[in-house]
N, C-alpha and C positions, 0 to 999 in steps of 0.2 A: 522373469521367473515367477511362478505362482504356485500356490498350494491350496487345496480345497479342504474345508473343515465345516461340517454341518451345512453343506451346500453354499457356504459363503466363501467367495474367492478373495484371497489376499494377493496383492500385486506389488512387486518391486521392479522399478524401472530406472535405469541410469542412461545418460546420453552425454556426449561431448558438447562443450559450449565454445564457440568462437565468435567474437564480436569486435567491433571497432567504434570508439567514441573519441571525439576531439580531446576530452580531458584525460583519457587513458591510453590512447592509441590501441594497438591490438591487445586483446585479452583472450586467454585460453584457460580452459578448466573443464569441470564436469558438473552436472546437475542431475537431479532425479527425485524420486519420492517412493515411499512405502505406504501403500494404501491397505488398510486392514480393519477388522473388527475384533474387539476383545472377546475372550473365551466366554461363551454363553450368550453373546449378543445375537439377536435374530437378524436375518437378512434385511428386514424392514427398517432396522435402526440406521442412523446416519453412519457412513464410513468414517473412520479416523484416518489421519494422514500425517506422516512425518516427511518433510521435504529437506533437501540439502542443496547447497550451491557452494562450490569452491572454485576460485579463479585467480589468476595472476596476470598482471599486465606488463607491457613494455616499460612502463614508468615505475615498475617495482611496487605496484599496489596489490594488496592482498584482500580478498573478500571471502569470508567463510560465514555462512548463515544456515541455521537449522530451525526453520519455523515448523510448528506442529499445531494440529487441531484434533482433540480427542473427545469422543463421546462414549459414555458407558451408563449402565443402569437403565437400559432401554431409553436412551436419550434424556435421562433425568439429570445427568451431570455433563458439563462441558468445560473443557480446559483449552484455552488458546495460549500458546507460548512461543518464545523465540530465544535461542542462544546464538550469539553472533560475535564475530570479531572483524573489525574493519581497519584497514590501512589504505585510505582512499583519498581522492582528490575531488573537491566539490566546486561548483560554480558559485560566484557571488556577484550580484549586480547592484547591490544596495537594497534598502528597504522601501517598500511602497510600490505603487502601480505606475509611477512616472519615470522609472529607471530606464536607461537606454541600453539597447543590446550591445552597443560598442563599448560599454563600460564594464563588460564582463571581465572578471579576474578569477583566479583559482586560489584555493588554499588546501592544505593537507590536513586530514583529521585521522587520528588513530584512537580507537576505543573498543572495549568489550561492551556487549549489550545483553541485558536480560529483561525479558518482558513476560508477563503472566496475567491472564484473566482466569478466574475461578468462578464458575457460574452454576446456579441450580435452576432447573426447569420447573415452571408452574404452568401446566397446560401448554399454551403457545408462547409463554413468556419465559425469559431467562433474566435472572438478577444475581449480582454478586460483586466481587472486588477486582480491581485492576491495579497492577504495580508495574512501574517502569524504572529502569536503571541504565544509565550510560555514564562512563568515566571518560570524559572528553579531553583530548590533547590536540591543539591546533598549532601548525607550523607553516613556514614558507609563505607568509603573506607577501604580496607583490610590493616591492619598494615604491613608496610614494602613493600606494593605492588606497582604495576606500577603507579597507580593513586596517591597514597600518596607521592611517591618519585618523580614523574615526574612533569614537568612544562607544563602541558596541558592547553591550552587556555580555560578559563571558568570553571575550575574544582571546583571553589567555588560557581558556579551558576551565574544567571543573566537573563536579559530579552532579548529574541529574538523577534525583531519586524522588519519585512521587507515587502517590496512591490515590485511588478514587473509587467511585461507585458507578457501576454500569448496569443499565436496564436494556434488554433487547426484546423485541417482538418478532417472531419468526413463523410465518405461515407458508413458506416456500414448499413446493412439493418435493424438492431435493436441494441439497446445499450446493452442488456443483451443477452449473447450467440449468437453473430452474426454468420452467415454462409457465408457471403461474405462482402467485403469492406475493407476499410483502416481507421485507426485512427492514426493521427500524432499530436504531440504537441511540440512546441518550447517555451522555457521560458528564460527570462532575469530577474533575481531576485536580489534585493539589500537590504542588512541588514545594517542599518545606525543609528547612534545616533540621527540624525535629525528627525527620526520617532520613537524615543523612545527606540532604541536598546542599549544594553551595548557593542555590538560588531560591527565591520565593516568588511563586506565581501560580495562577490557577487557569484552568481551561474548561470551558463549557461547550459542548457540541451536541448537534442533533443530525442524524443521517437517516435517509429513507430511500430504499430501492424497491421498485414495483416491477413485476414481471407479468406480461399478458401474452398468452398464446393466441395467435391469429388463426392458424390451422396447421395441423401436423407439427413440424419442427420450426415453423415460422414464428418468431417471438419478438416482441417489442419490450425492451427493458429501459427504465428511466431511473436515474439516481439524482437526488437532491441532497445537498449537505451544507451545513453552515457551522461556524465555530467562532468563539471569541476568547481572548486571553486578557487577564488582569495581572497587575504586578510587574515584575521585571524579569521576563523570560530570557534565558541565554539566546543569543541571536540565532544559533543553529536550530533551536527548537521552535522558532516562529512558524506560524501557519503558512503553508505554501501550496502551490500547484505547479504542475509540470513534472509528470512521473509516468511509469507504465500503467498506473491505475487512475490517475486523476488528470484530466485534460491532456490526453496524449497529443503530441505534436508540439507543445510548448516546451522549450528547453528546460532541463532539470533545474528546479528551484528558481525559475525565472522571476517569479513574483512572490515576495514574502512580506508578512506583516502580522499584526495582532488580531486581525479580523478577516474572515474569508467566507465566501459563499459561492457555490457553483452548482450547475445542473448539467448532466450529460445523458445522452440517449443512444441506444443501439438498436439496429434492426438485424436480427440473427436469422439466417436462412440456410437450408441444406444445399449442397452442391452435388456431391456424388459420394455414395457410400459413407466413409468416415470423414470426409471433408465437408466443412461448412464455411460459410462466409459471414462477414459482419461489415456493416456500414455504421459509422458513428459520428456524432457531433457534440460539442460541448461549449459552454460559455461560463465565465466566472469573474470574480473581482476580489481584490484584497484592499484593505484600508486600515489606517491608523485608528479609526473610530468605526463603530458598527453602523451608525447612520450613514457614514461616508460610503458604504458599499453600494448605496442606491442612488447616488447623485453623480455617477461617473459612467463612462463607457466600459462595458464588460469586454474582457478578452475572449477571443473565439478560436476554436480549432475544430478540425474535422478530418476524417480519414476512413480507411477500410482495412480489413484484415482477413486472415485465414485461420481456421481451426482444424486440428486433426484429433479425432477422438481416440484416446489411448485405452480407455476402459468403458465398454458399452454400458455396463450395469450402473456405474456411479457417475458416468459422463465426464470423467477427467480428460483433459485435453491439452495439447500443445497449442500455443498462441503466438502468432506473428502479426503485428499491426504496424501500419505506417500512418502517422498523423501529421497534419500540416496546418500552418497558421496563415492568415491573409498576408502578413507582412514580414515574418521572421523565419521562414523556412519550415522544416519539419524534423521528425525523429522516427527511428525504427526501433521496434521492441520485439524481443523474442523471449517468451517466458511460458509459464504453465497456468492454465485455467483463465476464466474470463476476468476482465478488469473489475467487474462488480456483479 
């Protein structure tokens, strides 16, 4: 469904979701997004988007998430946010990069989530505040398993409440599927009892994505990211990779620790009409110390995917990817928009 106002097209799209994961079995639900611009915003301004996903699994898990990204004031102001509720099952392999795949165990987590970034634009820069809130409850640890026997911080649950400063540089020609430009973000984040948290720790991160058009719709995209944590973070909030966005193909939360670094690259190319293809590869490491990231073998994954363009003007797209690792199999992902 769409409506036109001042030559700017708003779009509402919903679609069914069916998936299968070892930790959930079959899941069913719906997903979609509303893509729009605020009244008075020109067609040249960045589109705002509100997404939603709701699903229920055979293991009685519930996922409800509403992420959003809003632009107004001719791109002067930007707000990223998320309202979510999860009753889910996660993998746990232990902490560090020497954990074994066969040590995988699962645990259940139930929590509401609220996240918000409020940023102001200064030419090609954004700067502002970040807030994160999760109220965690963990249950169903495996008898005699790593979590039940180990002394992991926050394994009985608790509140994560933290705030920080965010600086971004954005020279992309468009925010969805850019063909040229750079996006960079620096974060200093503090989780502290003074703002309602049950834990005390800090996170410092730097992320850079570069996009280069070769010709036409042929694009090479590269992302580099690194982060470090100090203090005593709840084990759930440790840095990790293995997700639809970071090092696809590696199992969910396969490697977690207080320090992380990864690099991933994509070659994006047209196939036919609204269909496009992607080939990607990635490598990364986690470690208990930052120096330790560079004295060990980095994990690797690679794969390919398809894209279907939903909105020609703003380049919103459905995404299906399959990633694989040299030694531990692979994973399938179905979601919206590019990984980075």
